[in-house]
N, C-alpha and C positions, 0 to 999 in steps of 0.2 A: 719313867720316860727317858728318852735318848737325849744324848748330847753331841754336839759336833766330835768330841774327843773319842767318845764311844764309836762313833761310826767310822771315823779314820782308821780306829786300831781293830776294827771288825776283821777277823782272818777270813781267808778263802778256804772253801771245804769242798768236798768232791762232789756234794749235792748241795743245791741251792737250800737256803733257809731263811728265815725272818728275825728281825728285830722289831719288838713292838714298841710304839709310841705312846699314844692315847687317842682316845675316841676313833678307834677304828683305823686310824694312819699306822702303818709300818713299812719298814724297808727291807726288801727284798735282795740278798746277797747271792749274786751269781757265781757258778764255778769258776767263771772267766774273769771274776773280780769286780764286774760292773754291778752297781746298785742301783735300784728302781724302788720308787716310792708308789704304795699302793694304798688304797683306800677300802675298808670293809665296813658294809653296813648292811641294814635289814629294811625291807618294807613287808608289812603284812607276815612277818615270820619268816620270809624268803631272804636268803644272804644274796648280796651282791658285791662284787669286786670291781674297782676302776684303777687304771693306771694314770699317776699324777705327773712323773717325769723322772729323769735320771738324776742322781746325786753325783756330783755337786753342783751340776748346771742349775739343779733346783735345790736350793739350800734347806735346811732345817726349819727356819723361821718361815719361809716362802710356802713350804709344804704344808705346814700347820695352817697357813692363811687360806690356802687353796681348798683344804680338806673342810675348814670352816664355811667356806662359800659354797661348796658342792653339798654339804649337809643340809645347809640352809635352803638352797633350791630345792632338794629332795623332799624336806619338811612341806615347803610352799605348795609344790606341784603333786607330791605323793607318786612321782615317777622315777624309775631308776637314772642314775647319771648318764648313761649310755644313750637315751632318749633324749635327753638335754642338750648333749653335745656331741649329736650326731654329724654334725657338719664341721667339727674340728678338723685340722689338717691332719692331726696324726689317724684320726677315724677315716678319712678319706685314702690317706696313704697305706693303711693297713688293708684296707679293700683293693686298692691297685696292686698291693703285692700279691694278694691271694687270686686276684681274678686275671692280671696281666702278666706278672713275673715268675711267680712260682711254676706255673703249669708249662712254660715254654722256654725258661732259662736252665743254663746249667748250674750245678750246685755252687761253683766258684762265683759265677755272676751274682747268685742270690747273696752269698756270703758279703761280697762286695758292697752292693746296693744296701743290704739291711745295715751293714757296719757304718756307711756313712750316713743313713737316716737316724740310726741310733746316737751317734756320737757327735754329728755336724749339723743336723737338722731338727729333730724331734725336741732336744732340749732346749730350743729357743722360740720355737713357734708351732711346736706339737699340740698344744693346748689352746690355741686361738682358733677361733671360728674362721673359716675361708673368707668369709665377707671381711673380717676384720685385718686381715694380712696385707700389707701394703709392700710395694717394690722397694722401700726403704728398710723394711724388716729382713728381706732377702738378702738386698745388698749388705746389709752389717754383717751377715753370715758369711757372705762371699768374702768381704774385706778380712775377716778375720783368719780365714784359710789363705788367702794371698799373703798376708803379714807372715806367713810362715815360710813363704817361697815355693808353696804347692801349687802353683797356678793351674796344672793339669787337673789337678783334685777339684779347685773351684769351678773350673767348666763343667765338670762331672756332676758336681752337687747342683749347679744350676740346671743342667739337664734333666736331673731327677725330679727337682721342684716343678720344672715345667710339665714333664710327664703326668705328674700328679693332679696338676691344675687342669691340665687338657683332659684328664679321666675325670677330673670333677665336673668338668663342664658337660661329659658326657651323661653323667648321672645325675645332673641338675643339681649339684651342690657348688659349683662356681659358675660366675658369669663370664670370665675371661681368663686368658692365661697371663697373669701379670710378671711371671719370670720373663717372658719374651721381651719386656720393657729394658731389660739389663743386659741383653746380649752385646750391646756396643760398649758397656762399661767395665768388663772384665780386662785384666791384663791379658794380653795375647800370648798364646802358648808358641814359643820358638818350634818353627817347623824344621828347622835344621837339625840334624843328629836322629838319633833313633829314639822310638817312645819308650819310656821307661817306668817305673813304680818307685814312690820315694814315701810313701806314707808307711811307718812302721808295721801298723796293723795288716794294711794291704800286702805288705812284704811277707809278714807271717803268713797270711792266706795263700800267698804264692808257694811257699815253701810246703806248706801243708798238701797242697795240690800236687805239687811235684813228687812228694812222698808218697802219695796215693797213686800214682800213675799206674794204670793197667797196661798189661802188654810186656812190650820188651824191656828186661833189666838193662840192658846196655843202653838204651835211651834214658831210662829213668836216672842211670848212673851218669851218664852224660850231663844232664840236665842239673844234677846235684854238684857236681864237679865243677861245672861252669859257673854256677852260682857261689862258691866258694873260692874260685880262683879268678873270676871276671877277666877270663883271657877272651881275645877274639874267637867268635864261632869256629873259624877256619883253622885257627891255632889247635882248637880244641879236637877237632873232628880227624885232623891228620895227625895227632899225637902218636908216638911209637912208643914201645915199651924201652926200648933202648935208652929215649931220653929220660925215663922216669928212674929215680933211684928212692926207693922207698925208706931205705936204711937211714939215709941222709936227710929224708923229707924234702926233695928237690925235684925240680921237674925243669931241665935245661932246654929250652926249645932254639934250633940251630937258627943262625942268621939268616938262612936263605927263606925261612918260612915267616920270619918277621917282617912287619911292613917296612919298617925302617932299616932292614936288612943288617941287623946287629943280634949276636946272640942275646937272649932273654931268660933270666932265673925267676923262676916262681916258685916260692917257698910254700910247701904244701903243709897245711893244717893238720891236726890228729884227725879231723873229719874227713879230709880229702885224702890222707893216706889210708884209714880205714876202707873208705870207699874202694879206691883203687885196689887194695888188697884184696877184699872181697870179689872184686870183678876180675882179678887176673886169672883164676882158674877157668873162667870161662872163655876168656880170650887170648890166653897165652900163645895159643897155636896160631894166631896172627901176629903180624908185626905190629898191627896198629891196636892201640888200646879200645878204641871204639869202631870196630870193623862194620862194614855193611852187613845187613840182615841177608842178603842175596848171595854175597861172596866175602869170605873172610880175607881175600887177599886185597881187598879194597877198602878205603877208609868209608866211614858213614858219608851218606850224602849229605851235600850241603843244605837241604831243604829239611832235614829230619828233625832238627831242634824245634824251628819255627813251627813245623806240622804238629809235633807234640804240644806245643803251646797252645796251638789252635784247638787241639784236642780238649785241652783244660780250660777252654772257655774266653782264652784271651785273644781278642782281635788284633789283626796285624796293626791298627792305628793305637793299640793299647799297650803292646809289650812284644818285644822281639828278643832274639838270643843276644842281640848287641846290648840290650837293654840292662844287662846286669851289670855292665861296666859304670855307665852313668849312675846306676843304683847305687854301686858302691861307692863312686867318687861322692856322690852326694852325702851319704851317711857317715862316710869317714871325715870329710871335712867338717860335717856338722858336730861331730864328736871330738874336735880338736886335733885330729892326726896332721902332720906337717904336710903342707901342700907339695914339697918336693918329695917325700916319701910316697905319697898317692901318685904323683905323676909318674914316677919311676917305675911303680908297680904295674902302672898302666901301659908302660913302654911308650911314652908320648914322644914326640920328636925331640930330640936335643939340637938346637940350633948351632950350637958351639962344636965344630966338627972334632976337635982335640978331645973334649969332654966326652963325646958321643962314644969314642974309641974304648973308653976306660970305664963307663957308668954302668955297664951291666951288673956290678956287684955293689955299686956305690948304695949307701943305707940299708945293706942286706940284713943286718941285726935288727933295726927298726923294721924293715919289711916283714921280717919273720913273726916279729911280736904282733904287727898290725894285722897280718893275716890269719892269726890265731884269734885275735879279737874280733875280726870280722865274722870268721866261722861261728863263734861262741855266740856272737851277738844274733846271725840268722838264727841259730837253733833256739835261743831264748825266745825270738819272736814267733818261731814255728810252734813253740811248746805252750804259749799263753793260750 
């Protein structure tokens, strides 16, 4: 029989595998590190399997209790669990994914939706009957998400719940969309600024999508360098090779290109240096690091980055090239990097004119360390 200590120490392997508990209950360990409870049982010699929930949202004790209840129901009815719980939220959600999401959405969108379902919704209401779920149940989920400061994600999760309930109405599994009752209860998302992504798993999905971008290697490299450096898209697309020193791992952006009209130093991580070094043989005949596909004498178009993000499935209201800046700011602040160091790297306005004249190199050692940490963090999330 399993213990919590054994479960916590279970190693991640290249292929999924199972840890058996008792009476048909087992834990399936996925290559991603996620752990799912499954129940295996037999009726008239035929094997059946059913999902119970994700660990640790569903603990060992609770999983055993659910197992006992399900097996008792099977004994009483003589029917598979799937027929007894075909009106659970998870059952309707899976049907909705198969019918309404998988056939028409991009791989990235599908990955994002299923991730939110698996992590933020199903562990809490997945096994409840549609008729048993109340607005309060969903509000509890929303409040947990808002408590982390990820208000945009809270809105997206409520939207997913609403779509599932509306689908449930259409197939006779629900009477009304109870998620609609909560639209006025959420913390508003600030409309100022650019849309961004701050959930670590969603950031990892974004980085994987960029790595797999088909088409121009110049555009793919531009997106990755933008992610690693979080400069403004305009500063990226007009970057010139004369500004980049790969040996010193620095990119010095001239004052005339900067919003605040002062020279800005961008320390380059190992990842950014390698990316630029790989790109150099392809674009060194141009003054521009990221030249236009139509003419190497001109820089990349100001619409190229966002157009590439659209191709990856990110809508204008979800993420833009500017979003890398607030993404980095949020994660760096959450991980304890000094606010002054972050703000200096973002090249934000310095109200003191005297300080502004000298601060282009301020905190440079800390900024070098921070930029390497950021690139490593991005790669770590992309590789999960």
